[in-house]
C-alpha positions, 0 to 999 in steps of 0.5 A: 689420353687418362694418363696426359689428363691426369698429368696436365691435372696435378699441374694447373690444379691437382697438387694445389687441391690435393694439398688443401685435402692433405691439410684439412685431414691434418687438422682433423687429426688433432682432436682424436674424435675426427678422425673418421673425417681425417681418414674421408680427407686423405682419400678424397684427397689421392681422388683429387690428385689423379681423378681421370679412371676413377669415379665415386659412386654411394655406398649401399649401407650409408644411413643416418650416421652418415649423413650426420658426419657429412652435415659436422663436415660440411660446417667443418671443411667441406664448404672451403674445400668445395669453394677451393673446386668452385674457384679453380674450376672457373679459372679453368675455364677461361682457357679452351684446353682447361675446360674439360678439366674445370668440368672434372673440378665441378664434379668433384664439388658433391664429394667435397661438400658430403664425402662420407657414404661414397667410394671411389672406384675405377671408372666403369666399375657398377655400383657395388664398386666391381669392375666387369 
């Protein structure tokens, strides 16, 4: 079922959202100082293109540096990526078959706003990213 959902997701929302994250990552690679945010953008792009079967967990040692990095991310890239998730989620809600995809889209808004201090792990993993 996850594979089917991922294929439908890829066709209707995943490819376009993935392109947004990759574009943000490329733009963030231009100034050397923003490469950590570019890496986060590329990491999320991998999640956005094939999300079902994976989940997001908080990293334990994430502290003030992650918070400050997230504020910078929010100002320069996070808000428009979150708007992309919101717009595609609303569009997917217009069809009955798109509602599960829209819910997945809405669940991605928090990581699009604050990606630092988060890990993407297989579904069913514990808080440390380990599968039982």
